[in-house]
N, C-alpha and C positions, 0 to 999 in steps of 0.2 A: 400298651395294650399289650396282653396276653395272650396267647390261643391257646383254647381244648380243647381239639378237635373243631368240627365249625361253630366251638363260643367263642366270643372276644370278652376279652375281662376290662371295659371303660372306666375314663373318668368322667363321672356326670358333673354340668353339664354338658353335652359335647352343641354340637354344630345341627344332630337330624333332631326333627321337634317330634318325630316318631318315637326316641329315643325319651323325652322328657312326658310323652305321653303314656310309653308303655311302664316310667316309671310311676307314673300316678295310677293307673290299674296293679301296680305291685304291691305299692302299701298300701290299696285298698281291699284287695285280697287279705293281707295279710292281718290287716287291722281284723276282717271281717270275719276271719277263722277263729284269730286270736278271743273273738269277744264270744263267740260260739263254744269253745272248748271250755270258756272258763263259764260257760252258763252262760251267757245273756247277751243270744244271741239275740240281732237285727236285722233289719227286710234289706237296709241299704247303707249305705255310706251317709243317709242324710241322720239315719238311727245312731250314729256313733257319735263318742263322745270330743270335745270341737276339737281341741287339741289333736285329735287323728283325722279328725277334719280338716285342719288346716294343712296338714301333712301332704293330704289326699290333694287338697286344692292347689297348692302353693309352698310344693318341695323345695322350690328356692330359696326362700324365708326361713318357710319351719328350718329347712338344714343350713342355714350360712354360717360361714365359717368350719364349717365341719365336710366332712371327704366322703361324697357320695358314690358307691362303684356298681358298675349297674354290668348283667353278663345279658352281651345279645345272642339272637346268631340271626341271622342276616338283618334286616331290618330291626329286629322283633326282638323286644327287652324279655327277658323270659329268669331273673335273678336279679337280687341289689342285696345293699349290704349299707350301713352308716359305719362309720368313724367318726369317732365326736372327734373336737381340737382337743391337744392336749391342755392338763389341767394338772398341777404339781405332778410333771412326769408321766401323767397315767391318762389314755385314752379307751374308751367304751366303743363295744361292739352294741350298733342297736339294727333292730329291719331285717334281717338276713333272712332272707324270703329267694324261694324256687318255684316254679311253676310247676303245682304238680306234674307236666306234660312231660318236665324237662327234671325229673328229678332221676338219681341213680347214674346220672352222667360228667359229676365231679363238678356242677355250676356253681354249687354252696363252697367246697374244700376252695376252686379257685377265684372265689369271691375272698375266703379269711383270707390267704393265702394271699390275695395281693392286698389285703387292708391294711397286714400284718406286713408289709415289705414296708409298704407306705411309712404305718407307724414307727420304723426300726429308721430308714429314709431321715426322719423328721426328731428321732431321739428321744421321740417316747420308752420309756422303762419298762413300765405295767402294760398291758393291754387287759382288759374288765369286761365284762359281758353278764346278764342276767338272763337266765332260759324260764320259763315256766316247768315244773317235776312231770308230765305227762308228757312233753317231746323228750323221748329215750332218744331217738334218733340226732337230734344237735346235741344232745348230753354227748350220747359217743364219738358224734364228728369232732365236737369242742373236745374231749380228753383224748384223740388222735393227734390233734394238732397240740397237744402239751397243756391245756387248759386244767386245775384242778378247781375241786370246789375248794369254799374257802368264805370265811365267816361273812353276812349275810349284810349287806348297808343300804337292802329295801327292806323295808315289813310287810309289803306285801304275803299272805298263807300262800304256800306254793310255788314259790317264787326261790329258782337257783342261782347263787351269784355265784362265776366260775372269773380265775385271773392266772395268766401268766405273764412272766418272763418275755420282752424282746430280745 
């Protein structure tokens, strides 16, 4: 666990049910916002594609084998990130999300720093991620942390692929 003021980064699953419930809420907010930004807004979680509903309803199964880090403030989950299990010396950052009420407090950079440290400890050589082109704040954060744009491995339009050595 690492502290960032009153924000702590914890590896999930932990012992507190509130973190698990909070993780599901963070994932729901992430997916609902993403669908809205893509122009495919849905009224609620039930309108999301099945693979996203599965992450929200059962993150333990959806991310089995991956590392999930959750930022907490008191008992409240305020941010999350998933680092996929290494494959061929690479891991991928997914689902980086900070509760809007906690943005600007170093939550996302703390989560990414902890995820990169975990990757380094596990012998991962490269970490990669994909981000929607319109998420300019996220892209700027990734660039500050040493990620660079690379050739796309994902054919979805408006997706920027980035990577960095660990």
